[in-house]
C-alpha positions in Angstrom: 219.6 -7.1 -51.7 218.6 -5.0 -54.6 221.3 -6.7 -56.7 219.3 -9.9 -56.5 216.4 -8.4 -58.4 215.7 -10.4 -61.6 219.1 -12.1 -61.3 218.1 -15.6 -60.3 215.8 -17.4 -62.8 212.5 -18.3 -61.0 212.7 -21.9 -62.2 216.0 -22.2 -60.3 214.2 -20.9 -57.1 211.5 -23.5 -57.6 214.0 -26.3 -57.9 216.0 -25.2 -54.8 212.8 -24.8 -52.8 211.5 -28.1 -54.0 214.8 -29.8 -52.9 214.5 -28.0 -49.5 210.9 -29.3 -49.2 212.1 -32.8 -49.8 214.9 -32.4 -47.3 212.4 -31.0 -44.7 210.1 -34.0 -45.3 213.0 -36.3 -44.4 213.4 -34.6 -41.1 209.7 -34.5 -40.1 207.5 -37.2 -38.6 206.4 -39.7 -41.2 203.0 -39.1 -42.6 202.0 -41.5 -45.3 200.4 -40.5 -48.5 197.0 -41.8 -49.4 195.6 -42.2 -52.9 193.7 -38.9 -52.5 196.9 -37.0 -51.6 198.6 -38.2 -54.7 195.5 -37.5 -56.9 195.2 -34.0 -55.6 198.9 -33.4 -56.0 198.7 -34.6 -59.6 195.7 -32.4 -60.3 197.3 -29.3 -58.8 200.6 -30.0 -60.6 198.8 -30.3 -64.0 196.9 -27.1 -63.3 200.3 -25.4 -62.5 201.9 -26.7 -65.7 198.9 -25.6 -67.7 198.8 -22.1 -66.3 202.6 -21.6 -66.8 202.7 -23.1 -70.3 199.7 -21.0 -71.4 201.5 -17.8 -70.3 204.8 -18.8 -72.0 203.0 -19.8 -75.2 201.2 -16.4 -75.4 204.5 -14.6 -74.9 206.1 -16.6 -77.7 203.1 -16.1 -80.0 203.2 -12.3 -79.3 207.0 -12.4 -79.9 207.9 -10.8 -76.6 210.5 -11.9 -74.1 210.0 -14.9 -71.9 213.3 -14.2 -70.1 212.6 -13.3 -66.5 216.0 -11.8 -66.0 215.5 -9.1 -68.7 212.1 -7.6 -68.2 213.1 -4.3 -69.8 213.4 -6.1 -73.2 209.6 -6.7 -73.5 208.4 -5.6 -76.9 204.8 -5.0 -75.8 202.3 -5.5 -73.0 200.4 -8.9 -73.3 196.9 -8.7 -71.8 195.0 -11.5 -73.6 194.4 -15.1 -72.8 195.5 -16.2 -69.3 196.8 -12.6 -68.8 193.2 -11.5 -68.5 193.1 -13.4 -65.1 196.6 -13.1 -63.7 199.5 -10.8 -64.5 202.0 -13.5 -63.7 200.8 -16.9 -65.0 204.2 -18.4 -65.2 204.9 -17.6 -61.6 201.4 -18.7 -60.6 202.1 -22.0 -62.4 205.3 -22.4 -60.5 203.6 -21.7 -57.2 201.0 -24.3 -58.0 203.7 -26.9 -58.8 205.3 -26.2 -55.4 202.0 -26.5 -53.7 201.5 -29.8 -55.6 204.9 -31.0 -54.5 204.0 -30.1 -50.9 200.8 -32.0 -51.1 202.6 -35.0 -52.5 205.3 -34.9 -49.8 202.5 -34.5 -47.2 204.7 -32.6 -44.7 202.9 -29.6 -43.2 206.2 -27.7 -42.7 206.5 -27.3 -46.5 203.9 -24.6 -46.4 206.8 -22.4 -45.2 208.6 -22.9 -48.5 205.6 -22.0 -50.5 205.3 -18.8 -48.5 209.0 -18.1 -49.0 208.5 -18.5 -52.8 205.7 -15.9 -52.8 207.6 -13.4 -50.7 210.8 -13.9 -52.8 208.9 -13.6 -56.1 207.0 -10.5 -55.1 210.1 -8.7 -53.8 212.9 -9.8 -56.2 211.1 -10.6 -59.4 207.6 -9.2 -59.8 208.1 -5.7 -58.4 211.2 -5.1 -60.5 209.3 -6.4 -63.5 206.4 -4.1 -62.8 208.8 -1.1 -62.6 210.2 -2.1 -66.0 206.6 -2.4 -67.4 205.7 1.0 -66.0 208.7 2.5 -67.6 208.1 0.8 -70.9 204.3 1.0 -71.2 203.3 3.7 -68.7 199.5 4.3 -68.4 198.7 1.2 -70.4 200.4 -0.9 -67.7 198.8 1.1 -65.0 195.3 0.5 -66.4 196.1 -3.2 -66.9 197.4 -3.6 -63.3 194.3 -2.0 -61.9 192.1 -4.5 -63.8 194.1 -7.7 -63.3 195.6 -9.0 -60.1 199.2 -9.9 -59.6 198.6 -13.5 -58.8 194.9 -14.4 -59.0 
């Protein structure tokens, strides 16, 4: 399974899980959305997009890689902006969008897909990225990771 590490772009994982969430909704008892479900889903979705975009923008401004399949090409450690609160804002944003999709679909089974996303990302994306950051930035990354949590 180690050969899956940083090989599948996280956005693809979100799209696949989102499709599976929709399929699961089709197979579960019908629960009807209410206005508040849709409103909460939209709010969580916008938060997710905002968190993810803010992380990507800072990476671009700092001229370091945004490519999640090549973490060893990072030019420097980014610790300002949203990165003061989470080490993985793009992944946190993706998680929030999946949660929003689950709220919108209003199928309790979809929480399982959100959990799968977190487990997959921790194992196949974040831990390998952290190994690369330790190798590239050593003690600077260690200090940062002691101060800022992985997700929130």
